[in-house]
Backbone as ProteinMPNN parsed JSONL, in Angstrom:
{"seq_chain_A": "MSTIVYHGGTDRIEHPLYDAGRANLDFGLGFYVTDMSSQAIEWAKKVADHRHACPIVNKYALNREAILSEYRCKVFTDYDGEWLDFIVASRQGQKPWVQYDYIEGGVADDRVIDTINLYMAGLMTREVALARLSEHRPNNQMCLLSQQLIDKYLIFNGAESV", "coords_chain_A": {"N_chain_A": [[1.709, -11.844, -6.238], [1.145, -8.429, -6.036], [-1.465, -6.03, -5.503], [-1.898, -2.601, -6.037], [-3.206, -0.463, -3.665], [-5.287, 2.064, -2.107], [-5.86, 4.391, 0.574], [-7.881, 6.912, 1.556], [-7.87, 9.881, 3.513], [-7.182, 11.868, 6.385], [-4.874, 11.366, 7.676], [-1.572, 10.014, 7.929], [-1.083, 6.642, 7.596], [0.668, 4.19, 8.633], [0.565, 1.771, 9.943], [-2.12, 0.197, 9.77], [-5.214, -0.337, 11.54], [-7.691, -2.76, 11.987], [-10.005, -2.306, 13.409], [-10.558, 0.388, 13.882], [-12.456, 2.012, 12.802], [-15.91, 2.736, 11.961], [-18.732, 0.716, 12.819], [-21.17, 0.314, 11.364], [-20.853, 0.61, 8.586], [-20.681, 0.065, 4.982], [-19.433, -2.544, 4.592], [-18.853, -3.239, 7.148], [-16.96, -3.177, 10.266], [-13.888, -2.385, 9.618], [-10.695, -1.956, 7.938], [-10.643, 0.151, 5.282], [-9.842, 0.109, 1.843], [-9.077, 0.98, -1.584], [-8.691, 0.06, -5.028], [-8.728, 2.081, -6.766], [-7.302, 4.998, -7.416], [-8.369, 7.557, -7.864], [-10.793, 7.468, -6.525], [-9.952, 7.234, -3.867], [-8.656, 9.694, -3.579], [-10.805, 11.481, -3.931], [-12.359, 10.763, -1.698], [-10.552, 11.393, 0.387], [-10.42, 14.184, 0.129], [-13.065, 14.854, 0.713], [-13.333, 13.996, 3.404], [-11.314, 15.558, 4.558], [-12.283, 18.14, 4.112], [-14.523, 18.106, 5.759], [-13.292, 17.797, 8.236], [-11.673, 19.981, 8.334], [-8.97, 19.778, 7.545], [-5.863, 18.574, 6.113], [-6.001, 16.773, 3.082], [-5.015, 13.4, 2.688], [-3.563, 10.708, 0.956], [-2.946, 7.392, 1.443], [-0.785, 4.818, 0.36], [-0.609, 1.408, -0.523], [0.673, -1.959, -0.849], [-1.143, -4.778, -1.631], [-1.622, -8.157, -1.123], [-3.76, -9.584, -2.738], [-4.477, -11.996, -4.013], [-3.381, -14.011, -2.361], [-4.829, -13.509, -0.04], [-7.453, -14.094, -0.903], [-7.22, -16.837, -1.196], [-6.548, -17.788, 1.324], [-8.156, -16.751, 3.389], [-11.409, -16.034, 4.879], [-13.581, -14.909, 2.615], [-15.578, -12.496, 0.829], [-16.76, -11.475, -2.237], [-18.273, -9.031, -4.045], [-19.538, -8.462, -7.226], [-21.286, -6.839, -8.574], [-23.828, -4.256, -8.285], [-26.148, -5.761, -6.978], [-28.933, -7.865, -5.908], [-27.952, -9.402, -3.742], [-25.782, -7.848, -2.877], [-27.201, -5.489, -2.182], [-28.852, -6.44, -0.066], [-26.865, -7.082, 1.792], [-25.625, -4.584, 2.292], [-27.797, -3.134, 3.356], [-28.357, -4.698, 5.639], [-25.934, -4.327, 7.03], [-25.962, -1.55, 7.483], [-28.133, -1.405, 9.129], [-27.188, -2.43, 11.432], [-26.958, -5.203, 11.723], [-24.71, -6.743, 11.32], [-23.638, -8.509, 9.142], [-21.149, -9.002, 8.245], [-19.451, -10.211, 10.066], [-18.672, -12.834, 9.685], [-16.604, -12.843, 7.894], [-13.222, -12.182, 6.707], [-12.337, -10.545, 4.777], [-13.806, -8.343, 2.512], [-15.025, -7.377, -0.605], [-16.199, -5.036, -2.984], [-18.792, -3.001, -4.515], [-19.184, 0.485, -3.676], [-21.392, 2.117, -1.481], [-22.021, 4.875, -2.448], [-22.365, 8.442, -3.17], [-23.705, 8.279, -5.601], [-25.494, 6.188, -5.439], [-26.632, 6.099, -2.924], [-29.051, 7.408, -2.322], [-30.973, 5.755, -3.47], [-30.657, 3.439, -1.913], [-31.327, 4.431, 0.629], [-34.033, 5.185, 0.206], [-35.117, 2.68, -0.354], [-34.6, 1.369, 2.103], [-36.238, 2.848, 3.748], [-38.693, 1.994, 2.982], [-39.903, 3.254, 0.892], [-39.461, 2.613, -1.669], [-39.671, -0.091, -3.877], [-38.077, -3.333, -3.858], [-37.578, -4.251, -6.447], [-37.617, -1.894, -8.008], [-35.503, -0.522, -6.777], [-33.338, -2.263, -7.386], [-33.377, -2.06, -10.172], [-32.691, 0.629, -10.507], [-30.14, 0.612, -9.319], [-28.79, -1.018, -11.107], [-28.148, 0.63, -13.161], [-25.73, 1.747, -12.639], [-22.197, 1.473, -12.632], [-20.276, -0.236, -10.346], [-18.079, 1.436, -8.021], [-15.007, 0.496, -6.438], [-14.312, -1.086, -3.377], [-12.359, -2.391, -0.71], [-12.599, -4.161, 2.192], [-10.822, -4.765, 5.0], [-10.988, -6.982, 7.468], [-9.584, -8.218, 9.447], [-6.96, -8.183, 11.704], [-4.719, -9.784, 11.592], [-4.624, -10.467, 8.863], [-4.191, -7.894, 7.754], [-1.667, -7.255, 8.885], [-0.094, -9.199, 7.713], [-0.483, -9.073, 4.892], [-0.794, -6.449, 3.889], [1.097, -3.892, 2.837], [2.668, -0.945, 3.648], [3.298, 1.765, 1.495], [3.842, 4.453, 1.449], [2.674, 7.911, 1.736], [0.802, 10.737, 0.617], [0.03, 14.219, 0.389], [-2.908, 15.54, -1.077]], "CA_chain_A": [[1.564, -10.595, -6.972], [0.432, -7.445, -5.229], [-2.311, -5.001, -6.085], [-1.721, -1.312, -5.375], [-4.466, 0.031, -3.115], [-5.192, 3.392, -1.509], [-6.783, 4.75, 1.65], [-7.956, 8.36, 1.657], [-8.28, 10.424, 4.797], [-6.415, 13.041, 6.808], [-3.732, 10.894, 8.456], [-0.629, 9.032, 7.397], [-1.379, 5.416, 8.343], [1.678, 3.178, 8.313], [0.165, 0.514, 10.576], [-3.587, 0.241, 9.884], [-5.932, -1.186, 12.48], [-8.955, -3.179, 11.387], [-11.162, -1.946, 14.235], [-10.506, 1.806, 14.256], [-13.519, 2.74, 12.112], [-17.291, 2.613, 12.449], [-19.268, -0.631, 12.575], [-22.324, 0.203, 10.478], [-20.531, 0.998, 7.222], [-21.082, -0.891, 3.951], [-18.94, -3.899, 4.817], [-18.588, -3.455, 8.556], [-15.856, -2.578, 11.005], [-12.64, -2.834, 9.037], [-9.864, -0.941, 7.292], [-11.102, 0.226, 3.896], [-8.938, 0.564, 0.787], [-9.605, 0.835, -2.937], [-7.678, -0.004, -6.078], [-8.996, 3.236, -7.616], [-6.681, 6.161, -6.768], [-9.281, 8.706, -7.946], [-11.789, 7.295, -5.469], [-9.275, 7.553, -2.602], [-8.422, 11.146, -3.574], [-12.109, 12.107, -3.713], [-12.744, 10.526, -0.308], [-9.644, 12.167, 1.232], [-10.838, 15.586, 0.064], [-14.351, 14.958, 1.414], [-13.054, 13.878, 4.83], [-10.512, 16.72, 4.95], [-13.176, 19.299, 4.14], [-15.351, 17.959, 6.958], [-12.442, 17.942, 9.426], [-10.831, 21.173, 8.174], [-7.605, 19.248, 7.618], [-5.211, 18.316, 4.831], [-6.301, 15.432, 2.554], [-3.854, 12.526, 2.513], [-3.823, 9.383, 0.405], [-1.956, 6.38, 1.777], [-0.634, 3.82, -0.696], [-0.189, 0.113, 0.005], [0.662, -3.155, -1.696], [-2.037, -5.769, -1.033], [-1.55, -9.456, -1.792], [-5.166, -9.976, -2.84], [-4.577, -13.413, -4.388], [-3.135, -14.819, -1.163], [-5.973, -13.301, 0.855], [-8.608, -14.842, -1.421], [-7.021, -18.279, -1.031], [-6.274, -18.152, 2.71], [-9.074, -16.172, 4.37], [-12.856, -16.07, 4.616], [-13.763, -13.735, 1.757], [-16.802, -12.262, 0.068], [-16.523, -10.511, -3.304], [-19.458, -8.619, -4.803], [-19.104, -7.932, -8.524], [-22.296, -5.922, -9.094], [-24.865, -3.752, -7.392], [-27.253, -6.699, -7.201], [-29.748, -8.136, -4.731], [-27.113, -9.872, -2.641], [-25.061, -6.668, -2.401], [-28.182, -4.619, -1.538], [-29.219, -7.043, 1.218], [-25.71, -6.991, 2.683], [-25.47, -3.181, 2.671], [-28.923, -2.79, 4.232], [-28.133, -5.373, 6.922], [-24.823, -3.65, 7.706], [-26.39, -0.218, 7.923], [-29.119, -1.587, 10.202], [-26.5, -2.961, 12.602], [-27.094, -6.656, 11.831], [-23.346, -7.284, 11.262], [-23.452, -9.682, 8.28], [-19.732, -9.066, 7.921], [-18.638, -10.864, 11.103], [-18.185, -14.144, 9.244], [-15.576, -12.657, 6.861], [-11.969, -11.482, 6.986], [-12.105, -9.645, 3.645], [-14.988, -8.147, 1.665], [-14.742, -6.465, -1.714], [-17.344, -4.766, -3.835], [-19.197, -1.628, -4.77], [-19.353, 1.453, -2.602], [-22.693, 2.793, -1.396], [-21.585, 6.266, -2.497], [-23.353, 9.472, -3.495], [-24.457, 7.918, -6.799], [-26.504, 5.155, -5.165], [-27.12, 6.116, -1.541], [-30.465, 7.79, -2.269], [-31.739, 4.544, -3.764], [-30.586, 2.575, -0.729], [-32.109, 5.049, 1.709], [-35.461, 5.072, -0.12], [-35.468, 1.265, -0.185], [-34.599, 1.071, 3.536], [-37.376, 3.538, 4.364], [-39.92, 1.413, 2.475], [-40.476, 4.155, -0.106], [-39.108, 2.082, -2.982], [-39.673, -1.554, -3.88], [-36.806, -3.985, -4.16], [-37.428, -4.315, -7.905], [-37.255, -0.556, -8.482], [-34.156, -0.251, -6.27], [-32.367, -3.031, -8.178], [-33.342, -1.476, -11.523], [-31.906, 1.871, -10.422], [-28.75, 0.263, -9.038], [-28.19, -1.636, -12.297], [-27.721, 1.699, -14.064], [-24.421, 2.232, -12.196], [-21.063, 0.554, -12.524], [-19.758, -0.02, -8.99], [-16.71, 1.737, -7.636], [-14.536, -0.691, -5.733], [-13.712, -0.949, -2.065], [-11.963, -3.624, -0.057], [-12.648, -3.998, 3.637], [-9.965, -5.738, 5.676], [-11.657, -7.173, 8.749], [-8.737, -9.05, 10.296], [-5.647, -7.579, 11.944], [-3.707, -10.733, 11.098], [-4.586, -10.278, 7.409], [-3.548, -6.596, 7.508], [-0.251, -7.336, 9.241], [0.593, -10.136, 6.826], [-0.64, -8.852, 3.453], [-0.935, -5.051, 3.495], [2.405, -3.274, 3.032], [2.645, 0.51, 3.464], [4.219, 2.255, 0.456], [3.957, 5.905, 1.499], [1.476, 8.736, 1.799], [1.032, 12.071, 0.076], [-1.065, 15.184, 0.427], [-3.53, 15.711, -2.4]], "C_chain_A": [[0.695, -9.639, -6.162], [-0.381, -6.482, -6.084], [-2.035, -3.715, -5.322], [-3.1, -0.822, -4.938], [-4.204, 1.323, -2.344], [-6.222, 3.558, -0.401], [-6.744, 6.267, 1.782], [-8.446, 8.799, 3.014], [-7.496, 11.68, 5.11], [-5.181, 12.658, 7.621], [-2.848, 9.973, 7.638], [-0.816, 7.773, 8.243], [-0.416, 4.308, 7.905], [1.283, 1.804, 8.829], [-1.347, 0.525, 10.794], [-4.12, -0.74, 10.923], [-7.291, -1.52, 11.88], [-10.165, -2.633, 12.138], [-11.188, -0.48, 14.662], [-11.635, 2.622, 13.635], [-14.869, 2.587, 12.778], [-17.878, 1.276, 12.004], [-20.337, -0.695, 11.498], [-22.072, 0.746, 9.076], [-20.898, -0.133, 6.274], [-20.707, -2.335, 4.289], [-18.481, -4.127, 6.252], [-17.374, -2.736, 9.094], [-14.547, -3.154, 10.483], [-11.856, -1.667, 8.496], [-10.185, -0.979, 5.812], [-10.017, 0.778, 2.973], [-9.656, 0.393, -0.552], [-8.447, 0.715, -3.912], [-7.837, 1.147, -7.074], [-8.44, 4.494, -6.935], [-7.613, 7.373, -6.784], [-10.344, 8.642, -6.853], [-11.186, 7.657, -4.112], [-9.03, 9.058, -2.487], [-9.725, 11.88, -3.268], [-12.534, 11.96, -2.255], [-11.869, 11.345, 0.639], [-10.059, 13.635, 1.273], [-12.146, 15.806, 0.823], [-14.14, 14.926, 2.928], [-12.303, 15.114, 5.325], [-11.365, 17.979, 5.04], [-14.033, 19.282, 5.404], [-14.546, 18.233, 8.234], [-11.599, 19.217, 9.414], [-9.359, 20.8, 8.317], [-7.066, 19.044, 6.2], [-5.572, 16.902, 4.339], [-5.017, 14.648, 2.276], [-4.317, 11.193, 1.934], [-2.641, 8.487, 0.744], [-1.956, 5.327, 0.682], [-0.046, 2.544, -0.087], [-0.068, -0.904, -1.124], [-0.168, -4.194, -0.941], [-1.927, -7.067, -1.818], [-2.954, -10.064, -1.809], [-5.313, -11.466, -3.136], [-4.362, -14.326, -3.186], [-4.309, -14.711, -0.19], [-7.161, -14.148, 0.4], [-8.459, -16.347, -1.232], [-6.894, -18.71, 0.427], [-7.321, -17.718, 3.729], [-10.526, -16.333, 3.95], [-13.216, -14.775, 3.882], [-15.134, -13.709, 1.099], [-16.484, -11.178, -0.955], [-17.834, -10.28, -4.048], [-18.984, -8.012, -6.111], [-20.059, -6.902, -9.097], [-23.109, -5.325, -7.96], [-26.09, -4.624, -7.65], [-28.007, -6.93, -5.889], [-28.935, -8.577, -3.524], [-26.339, -8.705, -2.016], [-26.015, -5.752, -1.618], [-28.566, -5.15, -0.16], [-28.091, -6.898, 2.242], [-25.542, -5.564, 3.197], [-26.567, -2.771, 3.655], [-28.717, -3.427, 5.61], [-27.01, -4.7, 7.708], [-25.256, -2.319, 8.285], [-27.446, -0.281, 9.019], [-28.507, -2.227, 11.448], [-26.574, -4.466, 12.773], [-25.76, -7.406, 11.713], [-23.199, -8.541, 10.4], [-21.993, -9.939, 7.95], [-18.903, -9.867, 8.915], [-18.081, -12.218, 10.68], [-17.055, -14.063, 8.222], [-14.348, -11.944, 7.4], [-11.704, -10.403, 5.941], [-13.382, -9.575, 2.82], [-14.632, -7.104, 0.618], [-16.006, -6.26, -2.527], [-17.648, -3.29, -3.943], [-19.409, -0.806, -3.515], [-20.778, 1.992, -2.638], [-22.408, 4.291, -1.304], [-22.714, 7.205, -2.897], [-24.214, 9.117, -4.706], [-25.614, 6.975, -6.489], [-27.143, 5.235, -3.784], [-28.589, 6.52, -1.444], [-31.363, 6.583, -2.52], [-31.78, 3.632, -2.543], [-31.436, 3.138, 0.4], [-33.61, 4.964, 1.449], [-35.949, 3.637, 0.054], [-35.563, 0.918, 1.304], [-35.796, 1.7, 4.243], [-38.715, 2.977, 3.9], [-40.617, 2.267, 1.436], [-40.167, 3.726, -1.534], [-39.108, 0.561, -2.889], [-38.281, -2.085, -4.202], [-36.546, -3.976, -5.661], [-36.996, -2.969, -8.47], [-35.832, -0.208, -8.028], [-33.106, -0.981, -7.097], [-32.258, -2.499, -9.602], [-32.507, -0.195, -11.526], [-30.428, 1.576, -10.186], [-28.051, -0.302, -10.272], [-27.723, -0.602, -13.318], [-26.305, 2.191, -13.753], [-23.386, 1.113, -12.212], [-20.433, 0.8, -11.151], [-18.332, 0.512, -8.957], [-16.252, 0.535, -6.831], [-13.933, -0.329, -4.386], [-13.386, -2.337, -1.528], [-11.931, -3.34, 1.436], [-11.863, -5.139, 4.274], [-10.43, -5.832, 7.117], [-10.847, -8.002, 9.74], [-7.378, -8.38, 10.465], [-4.543, -8.488, 11.444], [-3.533, -10.587, 9.586], [-3.861, -8.978, 7.068], [-2.051, -6.691, 7.753], [0.537, -8.197, 8.263], [0.602, -9.683, 5.363], [-0.873, -7.418, 2.992], [0.358, -4.321, 3.85], [2.327, -1.787, 2.69], [3.706, 0.941, 2.46], [4.301, 3.774, 0.406], [2.606, 6.596, 1.531], [1.812, 10.092, 1.199], [-0.203, 12.933, 0.234], [-1.602, 15.351, -0.986], [-4.315, 17.012, -2.445]], "O_chain_A": [[-0.366, -10.017, -5.666], [-0.029, -6.17, -7.221], [-1.946, -3.73, -4.094], [-4.037, -0.773, -5.735], [-3.07, 1.635, -1.981], [-7.296, 2.958, -0.425], [-5.698, 6.841, 2.085], [-9.329, 8.172, 3.601], [-7.182, 12.466, 4.216], [-4.517, 13.524, 8.19], [-3.322, 9.245, 6.765], [-0.72, 7.83, 9.469], [-0.664, 3.592, 6.935], [1.626, 0.788, 8.226], [-1.806, 0.832, 11.894], [-3.559, -1.812, 11.149], [-7.96, -0.648, 11.327], [-11.244, -2.509, 11.558], [-11.775, -0.145, 15.69], [-11.755, 3.814, 13.919], [-14.971, 2.345, 13.98], [-17.549, 0.773, 10.93], [-20.403, -1.689, 10.774], [-22.983, 1.284, 8.447], [-21.375, -1.179, 6.713], [-21.553, -3.229, 4.275], [-17.793, -5.108, 6.535], [-16.836, -1.819, 8.474], [-14.147, -4.259, 10.85], [-12.294, -0.52, 8.581], [-10.023, -2.01, 5.159], [-9.365, 1.775, 3.281], [-10.701, -0.252, -0.636], [-7.351, 1.211, -3.651], [-7.161, 1.181, -8.102], [-9.038, 4.999, -5.985], [-7.645, 8.137, -5.82], [-10.744, 9.677, -6.319], [-11.836, 8.313, -3.299], [-9.182, 9.629, -1.408], [-9.747, 12.793, -2.443], [-13.013, 12.916, -1.646], [-12.378, 11.932, 1.594], [-10.048, 14.257, 2.335], [-12.314, 16.823, 1.496], [-14.71, 15.744, 3.651], [-12.618, 15.652, 6.386], [-11.183, 18.792, 5.947], [-14.242, 20.316, 6.038], [-15.055, 18.823, 9.186], [-10.891, 19.501, 10.38], [-8.611, 21.403, 9.087], [-7.754, 19.319, 5.217], [-5.459, 15.94, 5.099], [-4.063, 15.174, 1.704], [-5.323, 10.627, 2.362], [-1.497, 8.772, 0.388], [-3.007, 4.986, 0.139], [0.87, 2.585, 0.734], [-0.631, -0.73, -2.205], [0.071, -4.457, 0.237], [-2.115, -7.08, -3.035], [-3.284, -10.936, -1.006], [-6.183, -12.126, -2.567], [-5.085, -15.308, -3.015], [-4.727, -15.704, 0.406], [-7.796, -14.83, 1.205], [-9.457, -17.058, -1.12], [-7.11, -19.881, 0.739], [-7.367, -18.267, 4.83], [-10.828, -16.717, 2.82], [-13.162, -13.688, 4.457], [-15.754, -14.743, 0.849], [-16.003, -10.101, -0.602], [-18.424, -11.206, -4.603], [-18.118, -7.137, -6.108], [-19.692, -6.164, -10.012], [-23.087, -5.813, -6.83], [-26.961, -4.267, -8.444], [-27.744, -6.265, -4.887], [-29.215, -8.159, -2.401], [-26.25, -8.587, -0.794], [-25.682, -5.293, -0.526], [-28.6, -4.391, 0.809], [-28.34, -6.625, 3.416], [-25.341, -5.352, 4.393], [-26.288, -2.134, 4.67], [-28.886, -2.762, 6.632], [-27.123, -4.523, 8.921], [-24.955, -1.999, 9.435], [-27.633, 0.686, 9.757], [-29.217, -2.532, 12.406], [-26.285, -4.972, 13.857], [-25.71, -8.605, 11.989], [-22.682, -9.548, 10.883], [-21.652, -10.999, 7.424], [-17.747, -10.177, 8.628], [-17.11, -12.696, 11.267], [-16.592, -15.092, 7.732], [-14.405, -11.214, 8.39], [-10.945, -9.464, 6.184], [-13.969, -10.599, 2.472], [-14.017, -6.082, 0.921], [-16.785, -7.19, -2.735], [-16.863, -2.442, -3.518], [-19.761, -1.318, -2.452], [-21.307, 2.289, -3.71], [-22.533, 4.898, -0.241], [-23.877, 6.805, -2.953], [-25.338, 9.605, -4.825], [-26.613, 6.968, -7.208], [-28.099, 4.511, -3.504], [-29.304, 6.026, -0.572], [-32.388, 6.413, -1.86], [-32.84, 3.115, -2.189], [-32.18, 2.404, 1.051], [-34.381, 4.7, 2.372], [-37.052, 3.402, 0.546], [-36.506, 0.245, 1.721], [-36.306, 1.15, 5.219], [-39.764, 3.425, 4.363], [-41.787, 2.041, 1.127], [-40.561, 4.392, -2.491], [-38.597, -0.005, -1.922], [-37.432, -1.376, -4.743], [-35.424, -3.722, -6.099], [-36.106, -2.908, -9.318], [-35.048, 0.337, -8.804], [-32.093, -0.39, -7.472], [-31.171, -2.487, -10.178], [-31.714, 0.035, -12.439], [-29.561, 2.214, -10.784], [-26.853, -0.089, -10.46], [-26.979, -0.935, -14.241], [-25.741, 2.97, -14.521], [-23.67, -0.03, -11.855], [-20.091, 1.938, -10.83], [-17.484, 0.104, -9.751], [-17.05, -0.365, -6.57], [-13.147, 0.612, -4.271], [-14.052, -3.32, -1.851], [-11.302, -2.38, 1.881], [-12.193, -6.314, 4.111], [-10.287, -4.885, 7.892], [-11.376, -8.438, 10.762], [-6.721, -8.046, 9.479], [-3.534, -8.011, 10.924], [-2.407, -10.586, 9.091], [-3.006, -8.964, 6.183], [-1.254, -6.256, 6.922], [1.716, -7.94, 8.019], [1.595, -9.889, 4.665], [-1.128, -7.194, 1.808], [0.677, -4.151, 5.027], [1.964, -1.419, 1.573], [4.865, 0.537, 2.555], [4.782, 4.33, -0.581], [1.554, 5.975, 1.379], [2.955, 10.544, 1.26], [-1.332, 12.442, 0.215], [-0.852, 15.31, -1.961], [-4.911, 17.339, -3.471]]}, "name": "protein", "num_of_chains": 1, "seq": "MSTIVYHGGTDRIEHPLYDAGRANLDFGLGFYVTDMSSQAIEWAKKVADHRHACPIVNKYALNREAILSEYRCKVFTDYDGEWLDFIVASRQGQKPWVQYDYIEGGVADDRVIDTINLYMAGLMTREVALARLSEHRPNNQMCLLSQQLIDKYLIFNGAESV"}
């Protein structure tokens, strides 16, 4: 059974590459998708505005169940201490993601990034950061960190301007 997922940006991407992005993102160097179309649309518009380009949302079918049973996976369900430690380590270049093929969980987006930055700068305690993070329901992102996984379980279903 496939899950419909989306990737927002400014390009039609029929054949995604796992290593075409930046390394120090939330879950590392991978191809990011979400099962929330509104999140992909918002991101596409943000990227397009920055690049002075047309926002495009790519749509895919992802066999998440097969991935979870066949690959090295990490799924975060909340903005909790484990998630916070992982995000901080990733953003500091420690690459905690290298041991995984697939990571899913909350986005360090505009709603929570100030908390993360204050915590990383030592201006907020872990307890205060976790209390603030607990006030938010995570958006969802999936990071595909393996080209083999992408080629086998991510099927392009079209792209449209938004």
